[in-house]
C-alpha positions in Angstrom: 0.1 0.2 0.1 1.3 3.6 -1.0 0.7 4.7 2.2 2.2 2.4 4.0 5.2 2.6 2.1 5.6 6.6 3.7 4.9 5.7 6.9 7.5 3.3 7.7 10.3 6.1 7.8 8.1 8.3 9.6 7.5 5.8 12.5 11.4 4.6 12.7 12.3 8.6 12.8 9.3 8.7 15.6 11.2 5.7 17.8 14.8 7.3 17.0 14.0 9.9 19.1 11.7 8.5 21.6 14.9 6.3 22.4 16.8 9.9 22.7 14.5 11.0 25.4 14.8 8.2 27.3 18.4 8.2 27.6 18.5 11.9 28.2 16.1 11.2 31.3 18.8 8.8 32.7 21.5 11.4 32.6 19.8 14.2 34.4 19.3 12.1 37.5 22.8 10.8 37.7 25.4 12.8 39.8 26.7 15.4 37.2 30.9 15.4 36.8 32.8 18.2 38.4 32.9 20.6 35.7 36.8 21.3 34.3 37.3 24.7 34.1 40.2 25.7 32.2 42.8 28.8 33.6 41.7 31.7 31.2 44.5 33.6 29.3 45.8 36.4 30.4 46.9 39.1 27.9 50.0 41.0 28.5 47.8 44.4 28.1 45.4 43.5 31.0 45.0 41.4 34.3 42.2 38.8 34.8 39.2 40.4 36.1 39.3 37.8 39.2 42.9 38.9 40.2 43.1 41.4 43.3 44.8 44.7 41.4 48.6 45.9 42.6 49.0 49.7 44.1 49.8 52.3 41.9 52.8 52.6 44.1 55.3 49.7 44.6 56.6 49.6 48.1 60.4 49.5 47.4 62.3 47.0 48.9 64.9 48.3 51.3 68.3 48.7 50.9 70.5 45.9 52.5 72.2 47.3 55.6 75.6 47.7 54.1 74.7 49.7 51.2 74.7 53.4 51.6 72.0 55.6 49.4 73.4 57.6 47.0 71.7 60.6 48.4 69.3 61.8 51.4 65.3 60.5 51.1 63.5 63.7 50.7 62.4 63.9 54.1 65.9 63.9 55.5 67.7 67.4 55.8 71.1 67.6 54.6 74.2 68.0 56.7 76.6 70.4 55.5 80.0 69.2 55.2 81.8 71.7 57.7 79.2 70.7 60.4 80.9 68.6 63.1 78.8 65.3 63.8 77.1 65.8 67.2 78.6 63.9 69.9 77.4 60.9 71.2 77.5 61.5 74.8 77.7 65.0 76.7 81.2 64.9 78.7 80.7 65.9 82.2 82.4 68.7 83.3 85.3 68.5 85.7 84.4 71.3 88.5 87.2 73.7 89.1 87.6 72.4 93.1 89.1 69.0 91.3 92.3 70.9 90.0 94.3 71.2 93.2 95.9 74.7 93.2 99.7 74.0 93.2 101.6 74.8 96.5 103.4 78.3 96.7 107.0 78.3 96.2 109.3 79.3 98.9 110.8 82.6 99.1 113.7 83.8 100.1 114.8 87.2 101.0 118.8 88.0 101.8 118.9 90.5 104.9 121.2 93.1 105.3 123.1 91.4 107.0 123.5 88.3 104.6 121.5 86.1 106.6 119.0 84.3 104.1 115.3 84.3 105.5 112.9 81.7 104.3 109.2 81.9 104.0 107.3 79.0 103.0 104.1 80.9 103.5 103.3 84.6 104.3 103.4 85.7 107.7 100.3 86.2 109.2 100.6 88.2 112.0 104.0 90.7 111.5 105.3 93.3 113.7 106.7 95.7 111.2 109.3 98.3 112.9 109.6 100.5 109.8 106.7 103.4 108.7 108.1 102.5 104.9 107.1 99.0 105.0 104.2 99.7 106.9 102.9 101.7 104.1 103.8 99.7 101.1 102.2 96.5 102.5 98.7 98.9 103.0 99.4 100.0 99.9 99.3 96.3 98.3 96.3 95.7 100.2 98.2 93.3 103.1 98.1 96.0 106.1 95.6 93.3 107.5 98.7 91.0 108.5 100.4 94.1 110.9 100.1 93.0 113.9 102.5 95.5 116.0 104.9 98.5 114.7 106.5 101.5 116.6 105.4 104.1 118.2 106.3 107.0 115.5 103.8 105.4 112.5 100.9 107.2 112.2 100.1 106.9 108.4 97.7 105.6 107.2 94.7 106.1 109.4 94.4 102.3 110.0 97.4 102.4 111.8 96.0 104.3 114.4 94.2 100.9 116.0 97.7 98.8 115.6 99.4 98.0 118.7 102.8 100.2 119.3 105.5 98.5 121.2 108.3 100.8 121.7 110.5 103.0 119.3 114.0 102.8 117.1 115.7 103.1 120.9 113.6 101.3 123.2 112.1 98.3 121.5 109.5 96.3 124.0 110.3 93.0 123.6 108.0 91.4 125.9 105.3 93.4 124.1 106.4 92.2 121.2 106.0 88.3 122.0 102.7 88.5 123.6 101.9 89.7 120.2 102.9 86.1 118.9 104.1 87.2 115.4 105.5 85.0 113.0 107.5 87.6 111.9 109.5 90.8 113.0 110.7 92.9 110.4 113.5 95.9 111.4 115.4 98.4 109.7 118.2 98.5 112.3 120.2 95.7 114.1 120.4 96.9 117.5 117.8 94.6 118.9 118.0 91.3 116.5 119.9 89.2 118.7 117.1 89.9 121.9 114.5 89.0 119.7 116.0 86.1 118.3 116.4 84.6 121.5 112.8 85.2 122.2 112.3 82.9 119.7 111.2 85.0 117.0 112.2 85.2 113.3 113.5 88.3 112.4 114.1 89.9 108.6 116.6 92.8 108.9 116.3 95.2 105.7 118.8 98.6 106.3 116.5 101.3 105.9 116.9 103.2 102.5 119.0 106.1 102.8 119.3 106.8 99.7 118.2 105.5 95.9 114.9 106.2 96.4 114.1 104.9 93.2 114.7 101.2 95.2 111.3 101.9 96.7 109.8 100.1 93.9 112.0 96.9 94.6 111.0 96.8 98.4 107.1 96.8 97.2 107.9 93.9 95.0 110.0 92.1 98.3 106.7 92.4 99.9 104.3 90.9 97.3 106.5 88.1 97.1 106.6 87.9 100.8 103.0 87.9 101.3 101.9 86.5 98.0 100.3 89.5 96.5 102.8 89.8 93.5 100.2 91.5 91.2 99.4 93.8 93.4 102.7 94.8 94.3 104.0 95.0 90.6 101.2 97.0 90.1 102.1 99.4 92.8 105.8 99.5 91.8 105.0 99.9 88.0 102.9 102.7 88.8 105.8 104.3 91.2 108.7 103.6 88.4 106.1 105.0 85.9 106.0 108.5 87.9 109.7 108.7 88.0 110.0 107.8 84.6 107.7 111.1 83.6 109.7 113.7 85.9 112.9 112.7 84.0 111.4 113.2 80.5 110.2 116.1 81.7 113.5 117.9 83.2 115.3 116.4 80.1 115.7 120.1 78.3 116.6 121.9 81.5 120.5 123.3 81.0 120.5 125.5 84.3 121.5 124.3 88.1 120.0 125.9 90.2 121.5 125.7 93.8 119.5 124.4 96.6 120.0 124.0 100.3 117.8 122.1 102.9 117.2 123.9 105.9 116.9 121.5 109.2 117.1 121.9 112.8 120.5 123.1 114.3 121.6 123.5 110.4 121.6 119.6 110.1 121.5 118.9 106.2 121.4 116.0 103.6 124.4 115.6 101.6 125.6 113.2 99.0 124.1 109.5 99.6 120.9 110.3 100.7 117.1 110.3 99.8 116.6 114.4 99.5 120.0 114.6 97.5 118.3 112.2 95.2 115.6 114.5 94.2 118.0 117.1 94.0 119.9 115.2 91.4 116.6 114.2 89.7 115.5 117.4 89.3 118.9 118.6 88.2 119.7 120.6 91.3 123.2 121.7 92.6 123.2 121.0 96.5 125.4 123.0 98.3 126.1 120.4 101.2 129.3 119.1 99.8 129.6 115.8 101.7 128.4 112.2 102.7 125.2 111.8 104.4 123.5 114.3 106.8 125.7 116.3 108.8 125.7 119.9 110.6 126.8 122.8 107.7 128.4 125.8 108.9 126.0 129.0 108.7 128.8 130.7 107.0 129.1 128.4 104.0 125.4 128.5 103.4 125.8 132.4 103.4 128.6 132.1 100.8 126.6 129.8 98.5 123.7 131.9 98.4 121.5 129.1 97.5 118.7 129.7 94.6 116.8 127.7 96.6 115.6 127.0 100.5 113.8 123.8 101.5 112.7 123.9 105.0 110.1 125.9 107.3 109.5 129.4 106.2 109.5 130.5 109.9 112.4 129.0 110.9 114.4 130.4 107.6 112.7 133.8 108.5 113.9 133.9 111.6 117.3 132.6 111.1 119.7 136.1 111.8 122.4 134.3 109.5 119.6 135.1 106.2 119.2 138.7 107.0 119.5 140.1 103.7 119.7 136.7 101.4 117.5 136.8 98.4 117.0 133.4 98.7 115.6 133.7 102.2 112.5 135.5 100.8 109.5 133.6 101.2 109.0 133.1 97.2 112.6 131.4 97.4 111.7 129.0 100.4 109.9 125.6 99.5 107.9 123.8 102.2 106.1 120.5 101.6 102.4 120.3 102.1 101.1 118.4 105.5 101.0 114.7 104.6 103.9 114.5 101.8 107.5 114.0 103.5 111.0 113.3 102.0 111.8 111.1 104.9 109.4 108.0 104.5 110.8 105.8 101.6 107.7 104.5 100.6 105.0 104.7 97.9 103.9 108.5 98.8 107.2 109.5 98.3 106.5 110.1 94.9 104.0 112.6 95.9 106.5 114.8 97.4 108.4 114.8 94.5 105.9 115.5 92.3 105.3 118.5 94.4 108.2 119.9 94.6 109.0 119.5 90.9 105.9 121.1 90.1 107.2 124.1 92.7 110.9 124.3 90.8 109.2 123.9 87.2 105.6 125.1 87.4 105.8 125.9 83.3 106.8 122.0 83.0 104.4 120.9 85.2 101.5 122.7 84.2 
């Protein structure tokens, strides 16, 4: 039959479809195998969508410890090449008291009799039997060391409270011992043995009778003994400078005026005396032509008719031998003002010299 002829292929197709459907249903109920996922291929230009993006600025790896950067990091402050590196530790300062002061060197003074007197330390209590030395000690700030002196010392004013223990001819040894001095200074040697027998340390320097410029050296000596070397050098240098200033001002003086110092009972200074040293400094000619202090004849003075007389105006004016002499007139007679003296060879000796120089040469010392 023609119809059956055409139906047979169609039925066969239907059966094949039905069989396929049965097969698909059976596979759907089974556990499906894990799918195999192939790794996606990452292109060089683009990271995969699932990858964690890296930060835009990568953190640089630190340099090895031994490596030194060729340039400081941007936040570092460059240190100039000339700046010294700061110390890693603060040094410990040594306090001034930690450094021991050197022990003072012993001072040796040669006395006028040749005895060497050694001072291991400065004397603390001294009996000073010399007005000039007393003034020197006060001038260098060491007057507090003076425990006693002789009865004729009145300068400076502080000496009023210092014990007086006799004079040049009547030294009170017992009173000196009672003061417990560690030095007795004398300008004459009359009582040296008595003082030494009493167990006292004695320094004898003969009184300065001439060479007044040596006063500066004696000031330095006291500075060495007491340890006040700087103060003594300052006072001595000032003394020397004042002498030099006078020498400079009278350098051009050519006229040698004559001069005479009138003392009690015609005692007057000759050569090698402090006063005569002053006369020579000022280029004056002393009419007393002998050594040291001596009495001079009034006739010799009248015959010399000096240009200048140094002394008390009343004493000169009342002397009959001077009657009619032009040098005895008041304007030819010079008298030192109160407080100045040519007899005490201390620091203020220059006050007297300068006063006299200004009187003799008023135009030079204006």
